Residue, then its C-alpha position, 0 to 999 in steps of 0.5 A: m747227039k751233041v747239045l750246046l747250052i748257052q748260059p743256063g740260068f734257072r736252077e729248077f729248069d736246069v733239073f728238068l732239062a737235065k732229066a729230059l736230055k738224059e732220057a733222050g740218050i744224051d750223055a754230054v752237054f757242052a755249056y758256056t757261061e759268062g760267069r763262073a760255072e755253077g755246079y748245080l746243073f745236071k747234078n742228079g743223074g743227068p748228062e755230064p756237063v762240059w763247061l766252057r768259058v766264053r763271053s757272049r758279045l755281039d761284036v766281031a771278036g765275040i762272033i768269031s769266038l762263037r763261030r770257032l766254038i760251034r765248029e769245034i763242038d759241032p752241035d746238033v742243037v744250040y739252046c740260048g738263054t737270051a734273045l741276044q745269044c740266039f741272034a749271035t748264034i744265028v750270025a755265027a752259024v751263017g755258012y755252016r750246016a743247019l743247026k736247031i736253035g732253041f730259046l730257053s726262058w723261065g718255064h718255056q721252051i721255043v724251038 
């Protein structure tokens, strides 16, 4: 299973998520962030992160960039850190195969 994680931002939750993904048999996680790639995600035996630098924008160029990223990675699940990123992902995935989109907030997960 492939997972695309959009802008992880909570250190404590990252550790929990890394453990859960590893237990689910996921070996690699593709993550993109607007800032620099922080090294503390998935440090303790979690899946190997593959960092991608992509700007999250709700404009034509941002949506096209995200659409290209989704088609290249072909994820089964996309986790978003903000409602705007979830909306941009929905728009970018229109006309593509069905994706599961999850919204991550502090201590909560909505799928």
